[in-house]
N, C-alpha and C positions, 0 to 999 in steps of 0.2 A: 312196044314203046318202052317198057321198063328195062328191057335188055340193053338198049342203047342210050338210055337217059344220061348216064354219066358222061359219055362221049359227046353227045349232042350239046349238053349244057356247058361242058368244058370248051367246046368250040365257040361258044357265045361269049366267053370271058374276054375282057379287054386285055391287050398285051401288057399294059402297065399294071402291075400287081398292087401298086399303092393308090391307084385311082379310086375315088369314092363315088358311090351312087346314092343320091339323097342323103349324104353325110355318113353313109355306112360303107366300110371296106367292101370293094366289089365282089370279092370271093364269098364273103358272108351274105351279101345281098342276093347273089345268084343262087347260093345254097338255100336260102330261105324261100326265094321265089320258086326254084325248082321243086322243093319239098311241098310247098303249098299247091303248086300245079299238079303234081303227082297225086296228092291226097284228093284233090278235086276230081281228077280223072277216075281214081279208084272208087270214089263215092258214086259218080255217074255210072260206071260199069256195074257196080253193085245194084243200083236202083233198076237197071234194065235186065238184071239177071245174068250178066256176062261174067261176073266175078262174085265169088262167095267167100264169106269169112266164116271160119269154123269156131271161133271163140267169141263169146259175148263181149269181152273187154276189148276186142280188136274190131271195131265197127264204126259206123257213122256217128254213133253216140259219143265216141271218144276219139275224134279226129286228131287231137293233140298227140295221142300215142303213136298213131301212124306217121304223123309229121316228125316227131322227135326220134323215134326208134326205127321207123321204117325207112325214112328218107334223109333226114338232116345230116346224120353222121355219114351216110353213104356219099352225099354230095361233098361234104367237107373233106373227106378222105380222098375222093376222086379228084378234087381240085388240088389238094396237097401233092398227090402223086403227079398230076399233070404239070405242076409248077417246078418239079425237081429238075435240077440242072443237067443231070446225066441220065442216059438211058440205062446205064448199069445200075444206078441207084433205084430207078423206077422198077427195074426187073427184080432187084433184091426185095423191095417192099412187096411187090406182087407175089413173089415167091413165099414170103412169110404169110401173106393173106391166104394164098392157096393151100399152104401147109396146114394152117389152122382149120380150113374147110375139110381137107382130107382127113385130118385127125378126128374132127367132129363126126364125119360120116362113118369112120371106122368105129368110133366109140358108140355113137347113138344108133347106127344102123347095124353093123356087124355084131358088136359085142352085146349091146343092150337090147337090140331088136326093136327099137322104138320107131324106126323108119322102115 
């Protein structure tokens, strides 16, 4: 589910970027809704033993951390890229994101051996 959440929720977005849902800009509303939904699913999966958290600060006792740092920025960036006018610009932004990921893997995995 989490691998396709950005695509799934982006497909649910209204075509009109300026439309409001309950007085909130729709992109922000769906980012908040998607984040809350994913946190709810994570907590359920954890309770049945299908998902484990390795850090005490990343747990059901602090769902706001998972909400803010685990999902909210992910959905906001996903919607931002989805709304870009050109595929070229989307690919440029995705290239930057993937470059940061590759550099982090090299640094933390290969050089520092943390992964």
